[in-house]
C-alpha positions as CSV (number, residue, x, y, z in Angstrom):
1,X,-13.2,-13.8,-9.6
2,X,-14.2,-10.2,-8.8
3,X,-15.2,-7.9,-11.7
4,X,-12.5,-5.2,-11.9
5,X,-14.1,-3.3,-14.8
6,X,-13.0,0.1,-13.5
7,X,-10.9,-0.5,-10.4
8,X,-8.2,2.1,-11.2
9,X,-10.6,4.4,-13.0
10,X,-13.0,4.6,-10.2
11,X,-10.7,4.6,-7.2
12,X,-7.6,6.5,-8.3
13,X,-9.4,10.0,-8.3
14,X,-10.6,9.3,-4.7
15,X,-7.1,8.3,-3.5
16,X,-5.6,11.3,-5.2
17,X,-8.1,13.7,-3.7
18,X,-7.1,12.2,-0.3
19,X,-3.5,13.1,-1.0
20,X,-2.2,9.6,-1.9
21,X,-0.3,8.6,-5.1
22,X,-2.3,5.9,-7.0
23,X,-0.9,3.8,-9.8
24,X,-2.4,1.2,-12.1
25,X,-1.5,-2.4,-11.5
26,X,-1.1,-4.5,-14.6
27,X,-3.6,-7.5,-14.5
28,X,-1.9,-10.7,-13.4
29,X,0.9,-8.9,-11.6
30,X,1.6,-6.9,-8.4
31,X,3.4,-4.1,-10.4
32,X,2.9,-0.8,-12.1
33,X,4.5,-1.2,-15.5
34,X,5.5,2.4,-16.1
35,X,9.1,3.7,-16.0
36,X,9.6,6.0,-13.1
37,X,6.3,4.8,-11.5
38,X,7.7,5.9,-8.1
39,X,8.0,9.6,-8.8
40,X,5.7,11.4,-6.4
41,X,2.5,12.9,-7.8
42,X,3.6,16.5,-7.2
43,X,6.6,15.9,-9.5
44,X,4.6,14.3,-12.3
45,X,3.6,15.9,-15.5
46,X,0.3,17.7,-15.5
47,X,-2.5,15.4,-16.8
48,X,-0.4,12.2,-16.6
49,X,-2.8,10.6,-14.1
50,X,-5.8,11.6,-16.2
51,X,-4.1,9.8,-19.1
52,X,-3.7,6.7,-17.0
53,X,-7.4,6.8,-16.0
54,X,-8.3,6.7,-19.7
55,X,-5.9,4.1,-20.8
56,X,-5.7,1.8,-17.7
57,X,-8.9,2.4,-15.9
58,X,-9.8,-1.3,-16.0
59,X,-6.5,-2.3,-14.2
60,X,-6.0,-2.9,-10.5
61,X,-4.8,-0.2,-8.1
62,X,-1.8,0.4,-5.9
63,X,-0.1,3.3,-4.1
64,X,3.3,4.7,-4.1
65,X,4.1,5.0,-0.4
66,X,5.7,8.1,1.1
67,X,2.9,10.6,0.5
68,X,3.1,13.2,3.2
69,X,0.6,13.9,6.0
70,X,0.0,17.3,7.5
71,X,1.9,16.4,10.7
72,X,5.1,15.7,8.7
73,X,4.8,11.9,8.8
74,X,4.5,9.8,5.6
75,X,2.3,7.0,4.5
76,X,4.0,3.6,5.0
77,X,3.2,0.0,5.5
78,X,4.4,-2.7,7.9
79,X,4.2,-5.7,5.5
80,X,4.3,-9.0,7.3
81,X,4.9,-12.0,5.1
82,X,4.2,-14.8,7.6
83,X,0.8,-15.6,9.0
84,X,2.3,-16.6,12.4
85,X,3.5,-13.0,13.0
86,X,0.2,-11.3,12.1
87,X,-1.2,-11.2,15.7
88,X,2.0,-10.0,17.3
89,X,2.4,-7.2,14.8
90,X,-1.2,-6.2,15.3
91,X,-0.5,-6.0,19.1
92,X,2.7,-4.1,18.7
93,X,1.0,-1.6,16.4
94,X,-1.9,-1.4,19.0
95,X,-4.6,-2.7,16.7
96,X,-4.2,-0.5,13.6
97,X,-7.4,0.6,11.9
98,X,-6.4,-0.4,8.4
99,X,-4.6,-3.3,6.7
100,X,-4.8,-5.4,3.6
101,X,-4.5,-9.1,3.1
102,X,-3.3,-10.8,-0.1
103,X,-2.0,-14.4,-0.4
104,X,-0.3,-14.5,3.0
105,X,0.5,-12.3,5.9
106,X,-0.8,-8.7,6.1
107,X,0.3,-5.1,5.4
108,X,-0.8,-2.6,8.0
109,X,-1.0,1.0,7.0
110,X,1.0,3.3,9.3
111,X,2.6,6.7,9.5
112,X,6.4,6.9,9.3
113,X,8.4,9.5,11.2
114,X,11.9,9.6,9.8
115,X,13.8,9.0,6.6
116,X,11.5,6.6,4.8
117,X,14.2,4.1,3.8
118,X,13.4,0.4,3.3
119,X,13.9,-1.8,6.4
120,X,13.7,-5.5,6.6
121,X,12.1,-7.0,9.8
122,X,14.0,-10.0,11.1
123,X,13.6,-12.3,14.0
124,X,16.8,-13.1,15.9
125,X,15.6,-16.3,17.4
126,X,15.1,-17.9,14.0
127,X,18.5,-17.3,12.7
128,X,17.7,-13.8,11.5
129,X,14.8,-15.0,9.3
130,X,13.0,-12.2,7.5
131,X,9.3,-11.9,8.6
132,X,8.5,-8.7,6.7
133,X,9.5,-5.2,6.0
134,X,8.7,-1.6,6.5
135,X,7.8,0.0,3.2
136,X,7.8,3.7,2.5
137,X,9.7,5.9,-0.1
138,X,10.0,4.3,-3.5
139,X,7.9,1.3,-2.5
140,X,4.6,0.1,-3.9
141,X,1.6,-1.4,-2.2
142,X,-1.2,-3.2,-4.1
143,X,-4.7,-2.3,-2.8
144,X,-8.1,-4.0,-2.7
145,X,-10.0,-5.0,-4.8
146,X,-7.1,-5.7,-7.1
147,X,-6.8,-9.4,-8.0
148,X,-3.7,-11.2,-6.5
149,X,-1.8,-12.9,-9.3
150,X,-1.1,-16.1,-7.4
151,X,-4.5,-16.7,-5.8
152,X,-6.8,-15.1,-8.4
153,X,-8.7,-13.7,-5.4
154,X,-9.1,-10.0,-4.5
155,X,-6.9,-8.4,-2.0
156,X,-9.2,-7.4,0.9
157,X,-9.2,-4.9,3.7
158,X,-8.8,-5.8,7.4
159,X,-10.4,-3.1,9.5
160,X,-11.5,-0.1,7.5
161,X,-10.4,0.8,4.0
162,X,-7.6,3.5,4.0
163,X,-10.0,6.1,2.5
164,X,-12.3,5.7,5.6
165,X,-9.5,6.3,8.1
166,X,-8.3,9.7,9.4
167,X,-4.6,9.7,9.0
168,X,-4.2,10.6,12.8
169,X,-5.6,7.1,13.6
170,X,-2.7,5.3,11.9
171,X,0.0,4.2,14.3
172,X,3.4,6.1,14.0
173,X,6.6,4.1,13.4
174,X,9.8,6.0,14.3
175,X,12.6,5.5,11.8
């Protein structure tokens, strides 16, 4: 098991400076426990994040998706829940520079151009089976090195960590 002594406390200021909206992840879950966790940072009370750093610095970290980029797109994720669709997704997104793996599948970080609404991804040939989803506004993505509650292993980056990627490198999804 990875020592997460200050995961949120150490990483949240870095994500916030980069324009993202970090939230603490309660140990043993994939969730931020706060009411109205999905309110964008610009709409939050002054000092609220600093309070979380103090009180929840030793928790995991996740991001509220939908933070804006300078080109008018938003941070989103293509979250694939089945291992057998990871390679085709990687090819369709033209080898995205940043993704994260948890227990199964992968979530690739992308830019969304459009409304940001949730969309399920289904495969027609398999009776409309859901293989994943596009996550953006009002959705949450747990980040490395947070511990996955089912496997007790850390989420891990595939490619480069999001903080090491210029937003213009992320593929654009049209909504």
